[in-house]
ROSE-4610 file (N, C-alpha, C; in Angstrom, 1 decimal, always signed):
// ROSE-4610
residu = [M/M/M/D/D/D/D/D/D/D/D/D/S/S/S/L/L/L/L/L/L/E/E/E/V/V/V/L/L/L/H/H/H/D/D/D/A/A/A/A/A/A/S/S/S/A/A/A/V/V/V/A/A/A/T/T/T/A/A/A/L/L/L/G/G/G/D/D/D/L/L/L/V/V/V/D/D/D/W/W/W/G/G/G/L/L/L/A/A/A/G/G/G/T/T/T/R/R/R/H/H/H/G/G/G/Q/Q/Q/Y/Y/Y/R/R/R/S/S/S/D/D/D/L/L/L/A/A/A/A/A/A/D/D/D/A/A/A/A/A/A/A/A/A/M/M/M/S/S/S/V/V/V/L/L/L/E/E/E/K/K/K/A/A/A/G/G/G/L/L/L/G/G/G/V/V/V/M/M/M/S/S/S/E/E/E/E/E/E/S/S/S/G/G/G/T/T/T/H/H/H/R/R/R/S/S/S/E/E/E/G/G/G/P/P/P/V/V/V/V/V/V/A/A/A/V/V/V/I/I/I/D/D/D/P/P/P/V/V/V/D/D/D/G/G/G/S/S/S/T/T/T/N/N/N/A/A/A/A/A/A/R/R/R/G/G/G/I/I/I/P/P/P/W/W/W/F/F/F/A/A/A/T/T/T/S/S/S/L/L/L/C/C/C/A/A/A/V/V/V/D/D/D/G/G/G/D/D/D/G/G/G/P/P/P/R/R/R/A/A/A/A/A/A/V/V/V/V/V/V/V/V/V/N/N/N/Q/Q/Q/A/A/A/S/S/S/G/G/G/I/I/I/R/R/R/F/F/F/E/E/E/A/A/A/V/V/V/R/R/R/G/G/G/G/G/G/G/G/G/A/A/A/R/R/R/K/K/K/D/D/D/G/G/G/V/V/V/P/P/P/I/I/I/R/R/R/P/P/P/S/S/S/G/G/G/C/C/C/R/R/R/S/S/S/L/L/L/S/S/S/Q/Q/Q/A/A/A/I/I/I/V/V/V/G/G/G/F/F/F/S/S/S/G/G/G/Y/Y/Y/P/P/P/H/H/H/R/R/R/Y/Y/Y/F/F/F/G/G/G/W/W/W/S/S/S/Q/Q/Q/C/C/C/R/R/R/M/M/M/L/L/L/G/G/G/A/A/A/A/A/A/A/A/A/L/L/L/D/D/D/L/L/L/C/C/C/A/A/A/V/V/V/A/A/A/E/E/E/G/G/G/V/V/V/L/L/L/D/D/D/G/G/G/Y/Y/Y/A/A/A/V/V/V/V/V/V/G/G/G/G/G/G/S/S/S/Q/Q/Q/L/L/L/G/G/G/S/S/S/W/W/W/D/D/D/Y/Y/Y/L/L/L/G/G/G/G/G/G/M/M/M/L/L/L/V/V/V/C/C/C/T/T/T/E/E/E/A/A/A/G/G/G/A/A/A/V/V/V/V/V/V/G/G/G/E/E/E/L/L/L/A/A/A/G/G/G/R/R/R/E/E/E/L/L/L/V/V/V/T/T/T/L/L/L/D/D/D/H/H/H/A/A/A/A/A/A/R/R/R/R/R/R/T/T/T/P/P/P/V/V/V/A/A/A/A/A/A/S/S/S/T/T/T/E/E/E/E/E/E/L/L/L/L/L/L/G/G/G/D/D/D/L/L/L/S/S/S/S/S/S/A/A/A/A/A/A/A/A/A/Q/Q/Q]
num = [1/1/1/2/2/2/3/3/3/4/4/4/5/5/5/6/6/6/7/7/7/8/8/8/9/9/9/10/10/10/11/11/11/12/12/12/13/13/13/14/14/14/15/15/15/16/16/16/17/17/17/18/18/18/19/19/19/20/20/20/21/21/21/22/22/22/23/23/23/24/24/24/25/25/25/26/26/26/27/27/27/28/28/28/29/29/29/30/30/30/31/31/31/32/32/32/33/33/33/34/34/34/35/35/35/36/36/36/37/37/37/38/38/38/39/39/39/40/40/40/41/41/41/42/42/42/43/43/43/44/44/44/45/45/45/46/46/46/47/47/47/48/48/48/49/49/49/50/50/50/51/51/51/52/52/52/53/53/53/54/54/54/55/55/55/56/56/56/57/57/57/58/58/58/59/59/59/60/60/60/61/61/61/62/62/62/63/63/63/64/64/64/65/65/65/66/66/66/67/67/67/68/68/68/69/69/69/70/70/70/71/71/71/72/72/72/73/73/73/74/74/74/75/75/75/76/76/76/77/77/77/78/78/78/79/79/79/80/80/80/81/81/81/82/82/82/83/83/83/84/84/84/85/85/85/86/86/86/87/87/87/88/88/88/89/89/89/90/90/90/91/91/91/92/92/92/93/93/93/94/94/94/95/95/95/96/96/96/97/97/97/98/98/98/99/99/99/100/100/100/101/101/101/102/102/102/103/103/103/104/104/104/105/105/105/106/106/106/107/107/107/108/108/108/109/109/109/110/110/110/111/111/111/112/112/112/113/113/113/114/114/114/115/115/115/116/116/116/117/117/117/118/118/118/119/119/119/120/120/120/121/121/121/122/122/122/123/123/123/124/124/124/125/125/125/126/126/126/127/127/127/128/128/128/129/129/129/130/130/130/131/131/131/132/132/132/133/133/133/134/134/134/135/135/135/136/136/136/137/137/137/138/138/138/139/139/139/140/140/140/141/141/141/142/142/142/143/143/143/144/144/144/145/145/145/146/146/146/147/147/147/148/148/148/149/149/149/150/150/150/151/151/151/152/152/152/153/153/153/154/154/154/155/155/155/156/156/156/157/157/157/158/158/158/159/159/159/160/160/160/161/161/161/162/162/162/163/163/163/164/164/164/165/165/165/166/166/166/167/167/167/168/168/168/169/169/169/170/170/170/171/171/171/172/172/172/173/173/173/174/174/174/175/175/175/176/176/176/177/177/177/178/178/178/179/179/179/180/180/180/181/181/181/182/182/182/183/183/183/184/184/184/185/185/185/186/186/186/187/187/187/188/188/188/189/189/189/190/190/190/191/191/191/192/192/192/193/193/193/194/194/194/195/195/195/196/196/196/197/197/197/198/198/198/199/199/199/200/200/200/201/201/201/202/202/202/203/203/203/204/204/204/205/205/205/206/206/206/207/207/207/208/208/208/209/209/209/210/210/210/211/211/211/212/212/212/213/213/213/214/214/214/215/215/215/216/216/216/217/217/217/218/218/218/219/219/219/220/220/220/221/221/221/222/222/222/223/223/223/224/224/224/225/225/225/226/226/226/227/227/227/228/228/228/229/229/229/230/230/230/231/231/231/232/232/232/233/233/233/234/234/234/235/235/235/236/236/236/237/237/237/238/238/238/239/239/239/240/240/240/241/241/241/242/242/242/243/243/243/244/244/244/245/245/245/246/246/246]
x = [+95.4/+94.0/+93.0/+92.1/+91.2/+90.1/+89.3/+88.4/+87.3/+86.8/+85.8/+86.3/+87.6/+88.2/+88.4/+88.8/+89.1/+87.8/+86.7/+85.4/+85.0/+85.2/+84.9/+85.6/+86.9/+87.6/+87.0/+86.7/+86.1/+84.8/+84.0/+82.7/+82.9/+83.9/+84.2/+84.6/+85.4/+85.8/+84.6/+83.7/+82.5/+81.7/+81.6/+80.8/+81.4/+82.8/+83.4/+83.1/+83.1/+82.7/+81.3/+80.4/+79.0/+78.9/+79.6/+79.6/+80.2/+81.3/+81.9/+81.0/+80.3/+79.3/+78.1/+77.7/+76.6/+76.9/+78.2/+78.5/+78.9/+78.8/+79.3/+78.2/+78.6/+77.7/+77.8/+79.0/+79.3/+79.7/+78.9/+79.1/+79.7/+80.1/+80.5/+81.9/+82.4/+83.8/+84.8/+85.9/+86.8/+87.8/+88.0/+88.9/+90.4/+90.5/+91.8/+92.3/+91.7/+92.0/+90.7/+90.7/+89.5/+88.6/+87.3/+86.3/+86.3/+87.2/+87.2/+86.3/+85.5/+84.5/+84.9/+84.3/+84.6/+84.2/+83.2/+82.8/+83.9/+84.6/+85.7/+86.8/+87.1/+88.2/+87.8/+86.6/+86.1/+86.0/+85.5/+85.4/+86.7/+87.6/+89.0/+89.7/+89.6/+90.3/+89.7/+88.3/+87.7/+88.0/+88.0/+88.3/+89.8/+90.7/+92.1/+92.4/+91.8/+92.1/+91.8/+90.8/+90.4/+91.4/+91.6/+92.4/+93.8/+94.4/+95.8/+96.0/+95.0/+95.0/+95.0/+94.3/+94.2/+95.5/+96.4/+97.7/+97.6/+96.6/+96.4/+97.2/+97.7/+98.1/+96.8/+96.9/+95.8/+96.1/+95.2/+95.3/+93.9/+93.9/+92.7/+92.7/+91.5/+91.4/+91.8/+91.5/+91.7/+93.1/+93.7/+95.0/+96.1/+95.9/+97.0/+97.3/+98.5/+99.0/+99.7/+99.4/+100.0/+100.4/+101.6/+102.1/+101.7/+101.9/+101.4/+102.2/+103.3/+104.2/+103.6/+102.6/+102.0/+101.3/+101.0/+100.4/+98.9/+98.2/+96.9/+96.7/+96.2/+96.0/+94.5/+94.0/+92.6/+92.5/+91.8/+91.6/+90.2/+90.2/+89.0/+88.7/+87.4/+86.8/+86.0/+86.4/+85.7/+84.2/+84.1/+82.7/+82.7/+82.2/+81.9/+80.6/+80.6/+79.4/+79.3/+80.5/+80.5/+79.7/+79.6/+78.7/+77.2/+76.8/+75.5/+75.3/+76.3/+76.2/+76.0/+76.8/+76.7/+75.4/+74.8/+73.5/+72.3/+72.5/+71.4/+70.8/+71.5/+71.0/+71.4/+70.4/+70.7/+71.3/+72.4/+73.1/+74.6/+75.2/+76.6/+77.1/+78.3/+78.7/+80.2/+80.5/+81.9/+82.2/+83.2/+83.6/+85.0/+85.1/+86.4/+86.6/+87.8/+88.2/+89.6/+89.7/+91.0/+91.6/+92.8/+93.5/+94.8/+95.0/+96.2/+96.9/+97.9/+98.7/+97.9/+96.7/+95.9/+94.8/+94.7/+93.7/+92.7/+91.5/+90.5/+90.1/+90.1/+89.9/+88.6/+88.3/+87.1/+86.6/+85.3/+84.8/+83.6/+83.5/+82.3/+81.9/+80.7/+80.2/+78.9/+78.9/+77.8/+77.2/+75.9/+75.2/+75.0/+75.8/+75.8/+74.5/+73.7/+72.4/+71.3/+71.4/+70.3/+70.8/+72.1/+72.7/+72.8/+72.3/+72.4/+73.8/+74.1/+75.5/+75.6/+76.5/+76.9/+78.3/+78.5/+79.8/+80.0/+81.3/+81.7/+83.1/+83.3/+84.6/+84.9/+86.2/+86.6/+86.2/+85.4/+85.0/+83.9/+83.3/+82.3/+81.0/+80.8/+79.5/+79.4/+78.3/+78.0/+76.6/+76.5/+75.3/+75.0/+73.7/+73.1/+72.4/+73.0/+72.4/+72.3/+73.3/+73.4/+72.7/+71.9/+71.1/+71.9/+72.1/+72.7/+72.0/+72.8/+72.2/+72.7/+71.9/+72.2/+71.8/+72.5/+72.2/+70.9/+70.4/+69.1/+69.1/+70.2/+70.2/+69.9/+69.7/+69.4/+70.5/+70.1/+71.1/+71.1/+70.1/+69.9/+70.0/+70.9/+71.0/+69.7/+68.9/+67.6/+66.6/+66.9/+66.0/+66.6/+67.8/+68.6/+68.4/+68.4/+68.5/+69.9/+70.6/+72.0/+72.4/+73.3/+73.8/+75.1/+75.3/+76.5/+77.2/+78.5/+79.4/+79.9/+79.6/+79.9/+78.6/+78.7/+77.6/+77.8/+77.0/+77.3/+77.1/+78.0/+77.9/+76.9/+76.2/+75.1/+74.3/+73.1/+72.2/+72.7/+73.0/+73.4/+72.6/+71.3/+70.4/+69.8/+70.1/+69.6/+68.1/+67.5/+66.0/+65.8/+66.6/+66.5/+67.9/+68.2/+69.5/+69.4/+70.4/+70.4/+71.8/+72.0/+73.3/+73.1/+73.6/+73.3/+74.3/+75.6/+76.6/+77.5/+77.4/+78.2/+78.6/+79.8/+80.2/+80.0/+80.5/+80.4/+79.0/+78.1/+76.7/+76.1/+76.5/+76.0/+76.4/+77.6/+78.1/+77.3/+77.1/+76.3/+74.9/+74.4/+73.0/+73.0/+74.1/+74.2/+74.2/+75.0/+75.1/+73.8/+72.9/+71.7/+70.5/+70.8/+69.7/+68.9/+69.3/+68.5/+68.8/+70.1/+70.6/+71.0/+70.8/+71.3/+72.8/+73.2/+74.6/+75.0/+76.3/+76.9/+78.2/+78.4/+79.6/+80.1/+81.4/+82.1/+82.3/+81.7/+81.7/+82.0/+82.1/+82.2/+83.4/+84.5/+85.8/+85.9/+84.9/+85.0/+86.0/+86.7/+87.6/+87.5/+87.8/+87.7/+89.0/+89.2/+90.3/+89.9/+90.8/+90.5/+89.6/+89.7/+88.9/+87.4/+87.1/+85.8/+85.1/+85.8/+85.2/+85.6/+86.7/+87.2/+86.2/+85.7/+84.7/+83.4/+82.9/+81.7/+82.0/+83.2/+83.6/+83.6/+84.1/+84.1/+82.7/+81.9/+80.5/+79.8/+80.1/+79.5/+79.9/+81.2/+81.7/+81.3/+81.3/+80.9/+79.4/+78.6/+77.2/+76.9/+77.8/+77.6/+77.5/+77.7/+77.8/+79.2/+79.4/+80.7/+81.2/+82.5/+83.1/+84.2/+84.3/+85.5/+86.0/+86.9/+87.4/+87.4/+86.8/+86.5/+87.8/+88.9/+90.2/+91.0/+90.4/+91.1/+92.2/+92.3/+93.4/+93.0/+94.0/+93.9/+93.1/+92.1/+91.3/+91.9/+92.6/+93.2/+94.5/+94.6/+95.8/+95.9/+97.1/+97.3/+98.1/+98.1/+98.7/+97.7/+98.0/+97.0/+96.7/+97.6/+97.4/+96.7/+96.5/+95.9/+94.4/+93.9/+92.5/+92.0/+90.8/+90.2/+88.8/+88.3/+86.9/+86.2/+85.8/+85.1/+83.7/+83.3/+82.0/+81.5/+80.2/+79.7/+78.3/+78.0/+76.7/+76.3/+75.0/+74.4/+74.9/+75.2/+75.6/+76.8/+77.4/+78.5/+78.0/+76.8/+76.2/+76.0/+75.4/+75.2/+76.5/+77.4/+78.7/+79.4/+79.3/+79.9/+79.2/+77.9/+77.2/+77.4/+77.3/+77.5/+78.9/+79.9/+81.3/+81.5/+81.1/+81.3/+80.6/+79.4/+78.7/+79.3/+79.7/+80.3/+81.6/+82.4/+83.7/+83.8/+82.7/+82.6/+82.7]
y = [+98.7/+98.9/+98.5/+97.6/+97.2/+98.3/+98.0/+99.1/+99.3/+98.3/+98.5/+99.4/+99.1/+99.8/+101.3/+101.5/+102.8/+103.6/+103.0/+103.7/+104.0/+103.1/+103.4/+104.6/+104.8/+106.0/+107.2/+107.2/+108.4/+108.7/+107.7/+108.0/+108.6/+108.0/+108.5/+110.0/+110.4/+111.7/+112.7/+112.2/+113.0/+113.1/+112.1/+112.1/+113.1/+113.1/+114.1/+115.5/+115.7/+117.1/+117.4/+116.5/+116.7/+117.1/+116.4/+116.8/+118.2/+118.5/+119.8/+120.9/+120.7/+121.7/+121.8/+120.7/+120.8/+121.6/+121.7/+122.6/+124.0/+124.3/+125.6/+126.7/+127.8/+128.9/+130.0/+130.4/+131.4/+130.8/+130.9/+130.3/+131.3/+132.5/+133.6/+133.4/+134.4/+134.5/+134.5/+133.7/+133.5/+134.7/+135.5/+136.5/+136.1/+134.8/+134.3/+134.5/+133.8/+134.1/+134.3/+134.8/+135.2/+134.1/+134.3/+133.3/+132.1/+132.2/+131.1/+131.3/+130.4/+130.5/+129.8/+130.1/+129.4/+127.9/+127.7/+126.3/+125.5/+126.1/+125.5/+125.1/+125.9/+125.7/+124.6/+124.7/+123.7/+122.3/+122.3/+121.0/+120.4/+121.2/+120.7/+120.1/+120.8/+120.2/+118.9/+118.8/+117.5/+116.4/+116.6/+115.6/+115.2/+116.2/+115.9/+114.9/+115.1/+114.2/+112.8/+112.5/+111.1/+110.6/+111.4/+110.9/+110.7/+111.6/+111.4/+110.2/+110.0/+108.9/+107.6/+107.6/+106.4/+106.2/+107.1/+107.0/+107.4/+108.1/+108.5/+109.8/+110.0/+111.3/+112.1/+113.4/+114.3/+115.5/+115.8/+117.1/+117.8/+118.8/+119.5/+120.9/+121.3/+122.7/+123.7/+123.4/+124.4/+124.4/+123.3/+123.2/+122.7/+122.4/+122.0/+120.6/+120.2/+118.8/+118.3/+117.1/+116.5/+115.0/+114.7/+113.3/+112.8/+113.6/+113.2/+112.1/+111.8/+110.7/+109.3/+109.2/+107.9/+107.2/+105.9/+105.2/+105.6/+106.2/+106.6/+108.0/+108.9/+110.3/+110.6/+111.1/+111.5/+113.0/+113.2/+114.6/+115.1/+116.2/+116.5/+118.0/+118.3/+119.6/+119.4/+120.0/+119.8/+120.3/+121.5/+122.0/+122.5/+121.7/+122.1/+122.9/+124.1/+125.0/+125.7/+126.2/+126.9/+128.2/+128.9/+130.0/+129.6/+128.5/+128.0/+127.7/+127.1/+126.8/+128.0/+129.0/+130.3/+131.0/+130.8/+131.5/+130.6/+129.4/+128.6/+127.9/+127.7/+127.0/+125.6/+124.6/+123.2/+122.4/+122.9/+122.2/+122.4/+121.7/+121.8/+120.5/+120.1/+118.8/+118.7/+117.5/+117.1/+116.1/+116.4/+115.5/+114.9/+113.6/+112.9/+111.9/+111.9/+110.9/+110.4/+109.1/+108.4/+108.1/+108.6/+108.4/+107.6/+106.6/+105.8/+105.9/+105.0/+105.1/+104.8/+104.2/+104.0/+105.0/+106.0/+107.0/+107.0/+107.6/+107.6/+106.1/+105.8/+104.5/+104.4/+105.3/+105.3/+106.7/+107.0/+108.3/+108.3/+109.3/+109.6/+111.0/+111.3/+112.7/+112.7/+113.6/+113.7/+115.1/+115.1/+116.4/+116.6/+117.6/+117.9/+118.6/+119.0/+119.6/+118.5/+117.5/+116.4/+115.1/+114.9/+113.7/+112.6/+112.9/+111.9/+111.6/+110.3/+109.9/+109.2/+109.6/+109.0/+108.3/+107.1/+106.5/+105.7/+105.5/+104.7/+104.1/+102.9/+102.3/+101.9/+102.1/+101.8/+100.4/+100.2/+98.9/+98.3/+99.1/+98.5/+99.2/+100.2/+100.9/+102.0/+102.7/+103.8/+103.7/+104.3/+104.1/+105.4/+105.6/+106.7/+106.0/+106.3/+105.7/+104.2/+103.6/+102.2/+101.6/+102.4/+101.9/+102.3/+101.3/+101.6/+102.7/+103.5/+104.6/+104.5/+105.2/+105.2/+106.6/+107.1/+108.4/+108.2/+109.4/+109.4/+108.8/+108.7/+108.2/+109.2/+110.5/+111.5/+111.7/+111.8/+111.8/+113.2/+114.0/+115.2/+116.4/+117.4/+118.6/+119.4/+119.3/+120.0/+119.5/+118.3/+117.7/+117.7/+118.2/+118.0/+119.2/+118.8/+119.7/+119.7/+120.9/+121.0/+121.9/+121.4/+122.2/+122.9/+124.1/+124.9/+125.4/+125.4/+126.2/+127.4/+128.6/+129.7/+130.1/+131.2/+131.7/+131.5/+130.7/+130.5/+131.8/+132.1/+133.4/+133.5/+132.4/+132.4/+131.2/+131.2/+130.0/+129.1/+127.9/+127.0/+125.7/+125.8/+124.8/+123.8/+124.0/+123.1/+123.3/+122.3/+122.5/+123.4/+123.1/+123.9/+123.9/+124.9/+124.9/+125.2/+124.8/+125.1/+125.5/+126.5/+126.8/+126.6/+125.5/+125.1/+125.4/+125.5/+126.0/+125.0/+123.7/+122.8/+121.7/+121.8/+120.9/+119.4/+119.0/+117.6/+117.1/+117.8/+117.4/+117.5/+118.5/+118.6/+117.4/+117.0/+115.8/+114.5/+114.4/+113.3/+113.3/+114.5/+114.7/+114.1/+114.3/+113.7/+112.1/+111.7/+110.2/+109.6/+110.2/+109.6/+110.0/+110.8/+111.2/+112.4/+113.1/+114.3/+115.4/+115.6/+116.4/+115.5/+116.0/+115.2/+115.5/+116.7/+117.1/+118.2/+118.5/+119.5/+120.0/+121.3/+121.9/+123.1/+123.3/+124.4/+125.4/+126.6/+127.5/+129.0/+129.9/+131.3/+131.7/+131.0/+131.4/+130.7/+130.0/+129.3/+128.1/+127.8/+126.6/+126.0/+124.7/+124.0/+123.4/+123.2/+122.4/+121.0/+120.1/+118.6/+118.2/+118.9/+118.5/+118.8/+119.7/+120.0/+118.9/+118.2/+117.3/+115.8/+115.5/+114.1/+113.1/+113.4/+112.5/+112.4/+113.4/+113.4/+112.7/+112.9/+112.3/+110.8/+110.2/+108.8/+108.2/+109.0/+108.6/+108.5/+109.5/+109.6/+108.4/+108.2/+107.2/+105.8/+105.5/+104.2/+104.0/+105.1/+105.0/+104.7/+105.1/+104.9/+106.2/+107.3/+108.6/+108.8/+109.8/+110.1/+111.5/+111.6/+112.9/+113.2/+114.5/+115.0/+116.3/+116.9/+118.2/+119.1/+120.3/+121.1/+121.4/+121.5/+121.9/+120.6/+119.4/+118.2/+117.8/+118.5/+118.2/+117.0/+116.4/+115.3/+115.8/+115.2/+115.6/+115.1/+114.0/+113.5/+114.1/+115.0/+115.7/+115.9/+115.8/+116.1/+117.4/+118.2/+119.5/+120.5/+121.0/+121.9/+123.1/+123.6/+124.8/+124.6/+123.4/+123.1/+123.4/+123.9/+124.1/+123.5/+123.0/+122.3/+122.7/+122.3/+122.7/+121.4/+120.6/+119.3/+119.5/+118.5/+118.4/+117.0/+116.8/+115.5/+115.3/+114.1/+113.9/+112.5/+112.2/+110.9/+109.9/+110.4/+109.6/+110.2/+109.4/+109.9/+111.0/+110.7/+111.7/+113.0/+113.0/+114.3/+115.0/+114.2/+114.8/+115.5/+114.9/+115.5/+116.8/+116.8/+118.0/+119.1/+118.7/+119.7/+120.3/+119.4/+119.9/+120.8/+120.5/+121.3/+122.7/+122.7/+123.9/+124.8/+124.2/+124.9/+125.5/+124.8/+125.3/+126.4/+126.7/+127.7/+129.1]
z = [+112.6/+113.0/+111.9/+112.1/+111.1/+110.8/+109.8/+109.3/+110.4/+111.1/+112.1/+113.2/+113.6/+114.7/+114.3/+113.1/+112.5/+112.5/+112.0/+112.0/+113.5/+114.4/+115.8/+116.3/+116.0/+116.4/+115.8/+114.5/+113.9/+114.5/+114.8/+115.4/+116.8/+117.6/+118.9/+118.9/+117.9/+117.7/+117.5/+116.6/+116.3/+117.5/+118.3/+119.6/+120.6/+120.6/+121.5/+121.1/+119.8/+119.3/+119.8/+119.6/+120.0/+121.5/+122.3/+123.8/+124.0/+123.3/+123.4/+123.0/+121.9/+121.4/+122.3/+122.9/+123.8/+125.1/+125.4/+126.6/+126.2/+124.9/+124.5/+124.7/+125.3/+125.5/+124.4/+124.1/+123.1/+121.8/+120.7/+119.4/+118.4/+118.9/+118.1/+117.6/+116.9/+116.4/+117.5/+117.3/+118.4/+118.5/+117.4/+117.4/+117.2/+116.7/+116.5/+115.1/+114.1/+112.7/+112.0/+110.8/+110.1/+109.9/+110.3/+110.1/+111.1/+112.1/+113.1/+114.3/+114.6/+115.6/+116.9/+118.0/+119.2/+119.1/+118.4/+118.1/+117.4/+116.5/+115.8/+116.8/+117.7/+118.6/+119.6/+120.2/+121.1/+120.5/+119.3/+118.5/+118.2/+117.8/+117.4/+118.6/+119.7/+120.9/+121.3/+121.2/+121.6/+120.7/+119.4/+118.4/+118.5/+118.6/+118.7/+119.9/+121.0/+122.1/+121.8/+121.0/+120.6/+119.6/+118.6/+117.4/+117.8/+118.6/+119.0/+119.9/+120.8/+121.7/+121.0/+119.8/+119.0/+118.1/+118.2/+117.5/+116.0/+115.6/+114.2/+114.0/+112.7/+112.3/+112.1/+112.1/+111.9/+111.0/+110.1/+109.5/+109.7/+110.5/+110.9/+110.3/+109.8/+109.4/+110.4/+111.7/+112.7/+113.3/+113.5/+114.2/+113.4/+112.1/+111.2/+111.2/+110.9/+110.7/+112.0/+112.4/+113.5/+113.1/+113.3/+113.0/+111.7/+110.6/+109.3/+108.7/+109.3/+108.7/+109.0/+109.8/+110.2/+109.0/+109.1/+108.0/+107.7/+108.7/+108.5/+109.1/+108.3/+108.7/+108.7/+109.8/+109.8/+109.4/+108.3/+107.8/+108.4/+109.1/+109.9/+109.7/+109.5/+109.7/+111.0/+112.1/+113.3/+113.3/+112.6/+112.4/+111.0/+110.1/+108.7/+108.6/+108.3/+108.3/+109.6/+110.1/+111.4/+111.4/+110.3/+110.2/+110.4/+109.7/+110.0/+111.5/+112.1/+113.5/+114.3/+114.0/+114.8/+114.6/+113.5/+113.2/+113.5/+114.0/+114.4/+113.2/+112.1/+110.9/+111.1/+111.1/+111.5/+110.4/+109.8/+108.7/+108.9/+109.9/+110.1/+110.7/+110.4/+110.6/+111.1/+111.7/+111.8/+110.7/+110.0/+108.9/+109.1/+109.1/+109.3/+108.1/+107.6/+106.6/+106.9/+107.1/+107.4/+106.0/+105.8/+104.5/+104.8/+104.0/+104.0/+102.7/+102.4/+101.2/+100.0/+100.1/+98.9/+98.7/+99.6/+99.5/+100.6/+100.5/+101.5/+101.9/+103.2/+103.6/+104.4/+105.2/+106.1/+106.3/+106.4/+106.6/+107.5/+108.3/+109.1/+109.0/+108.7/+108.6/+109.5/+110.5/+111.4/+111.4/+111.1/+111.2/+112.7/+113.2/+114.6/+115.1/+114.2/+114.6/+114.8/+114.0/+114.0/+114.6/+114.6/+115.1/+114.0/+112.8/+111.7/+111.3/+111.1/+110.9/+109.5/+108.7/+107.5/+107.7/+107.1/+107.2/+105.9/+105.7/+104.5/+104.7/+104.2/+104.2/+102.7/+102.4/+101.0/+100.6/+99.6/+99.1/+99.9/+100.9/+101.8/+101.7/+100.8/+100.7/+101.7/+101.6/+102.5/+103.1/+104.3/+105.1/+105.8/+106.0/+106.8/+108.0/+109.2/+110.5/+110.3/+109.7/+109.5/+108.4/+107.6/+106.5/+105.2/+104.3/+103.0/+102.2/+101.5/+100.8/+99.3/+98.4/+97.0/+96.5/+95.4/+94.8/+94.0/+93.5/+92.8/+91.5/+90.8/+89.4/+88.4/+88.8/+87.8/+86.8/+85.5/+84.4/+83.7/+83.9/+83.1/+84.0/+83.5/+84.3/+84.3/+83.3/+83.3/+84.3/+84.8/+85.8/+87.2/+87.3/+88.5/+89.5/+90.8/+91.9/+92.4/+92.2/+92.4/+93.6/+94.4/+95.5/+95.1/+95.6/+95.2/+96.5/+96.4/+97.3/+96.4/+96.8/+96.0/+95.2/+94.5/+93.7/+92.2/+91.5/+90.1/+89.4/+88.4/+87.8/+86.7/+86.4/+85.4/+85.7/+85.1/+85.1/+84.0/+84.3/+83.3/+83.2/+83.4/+83.0/+84.1/+85.3/+86.4/+86.6/+87.1/+87.5/+88.7/+89.8/+91.0/+91.6/+92.4/+93.1/+94.6/+95.3/+96.8/+97.2/+98.1/+98.7/+100.2/+100.7/+102.0/+103.1/+102.6/+103.5/+104.3/+104.0/+104.6/+103.6/+103.0/+101.9/+102.2/+103.4/+103.7/+103.7/+104.3/+104.3/+102.9/+102.1/+100.7/+99.9/+100.1/+99.4/+99.8/+101.1/+101.6/+101.1/+100.8/+100.3/+98.8/+98.1/+96.8/+96.9/+97.9/+98.1/+98.4/+99.1/+99.5/+98.6/+97.5/+96.6/+96.9/+98.0/+98.3/+97.3/+97.0/+95.9/+94.7/+93.5/+92.4/+92.0/+92.3/+92.0/+93.0/+92.9/+93.8/+93.1/+93.2/+92.5/+93.3/+93.3/+93.9/+92.8/+92.9/+91.7/+92.2/+91.2/+91.5/+92.3/+92.1/+92.7/+94.1/+94.6/+95.9/+95.7/+96.7/+96.7/+98.1/+98.2/+99.5/+99.9/+101.2/+101.7/+101.7/+101.7/+101.7/+102.9/+104.0/+105.2/+104.9/+104.0/+103.6/+102.9/+102.0/+101.1/+101.1/+101.7/+101.6/+102.3/+103.4/+104.1/+103.2/+102.8/+101.9/+100.6/+100.1/+98.8/+98.9/+100.0/+100.1/+100.3/+101.1/+101.2/+99.8/+99.0/+97.7/+96.8/+96.7/+95.8/+96.3/+97.6/+98.1/+97.9/+97.9/+97.7/+96.2/+95.3/+93.9/+93.1/+93.7/+93.0/+92.5/+91.7/+91.1/+91.5/+91.6/+92.1/+91.2/+90.8/+90.0/+90.5/+89.8/+90.2/+88.9/+89.1/+87.9/+87.1/+87.7/+87.0/+86.7/+87.0/+86.7/+87.7/+88.8/+89.8/+90.7/+91.3/+92.2/+93.5/+93.9/+95.1/+96.4/+96.4/+97.6/+97.8/+98.8/+99.2/+100.7/+101.2/+102.6/+102.8/+101.8/+101.8/+102.4/+103.6/+104.3/+103.5/+102.7/+102.0/+100.7/+100.2/+98.9/+98.9/+97.8/+97.7/+96.3/+96.3/+95.2/+94.9/+93.7/+93.4/+93.0/+94.0/+93.7/+93.1/+92.3/+91.7/+91.9/+92.2/+92.4/+91.8/+91.4/+90.7/+90.9/+90.7/+90.9/+89.8/+88.6/+87.5/+86.7/+85.9/+85.0/+84.1/+83.5/+82.5/+83.2/+84.3/+85.0/+85.4/+85.9/+86.2/+85.1/+83.9/+82.7/+82.4/+82.3/+82.0/+83.0/+84.3/+85.4/+85.4/+85.2/+85.2/+84.0/+82.8/+81.7/+81.8/+82.4/+82.5/+83.6/+84.7/+85.8/+85.5/+84.6/+84.3/+83.3/+82.6/+81.6/+82.2]
């Protein structure tokens, strides 16, 4: 499958999620596992039908790993920010990242509240609704607007901060220069479905991404958790990482 066809499959999966969510009446907790909403289950079923039909392996936050031995595995969070979705906060997304033997290959992140779509292909740049995007270029933490997952245990020098509640969209906000940086702090950790799509959008846009503990971010281990950090420049990434790790 070439890159264009792979992107098309990822977009189709996100569109199937949009249809499923549009038909949803009850957005509350599903009563299945802790923190799982009815939107998560409906979105997962819709996306899986597209991804499996395309012959892709899948690792989903909601339903686990399917055919992971294949050459391409789609890592998906069907509803990233499902608490936001349940509360009517318009900052939740479907995040998909196709991973092959060389790492993240293609990504689609769709804000399901607004319909805005981010996409990236390895070596091919990143786009928002088809238009190329670039990060802000901010180099100084003292001038930076930083997004957080988790609550920072102290103030460490940012200009302003935001806690928006959907990691994939937060990372895309760094990619397009809406945020200057992003960090997972305060004991919070993410699964790879939370960040791989946004990470590829970031790196292809020209932002930089690291891991606060120095661990490899690309993992298909469903149980693995990581603490990604992203910034518009290497200088800001270094300062943000050092401050957040203290």
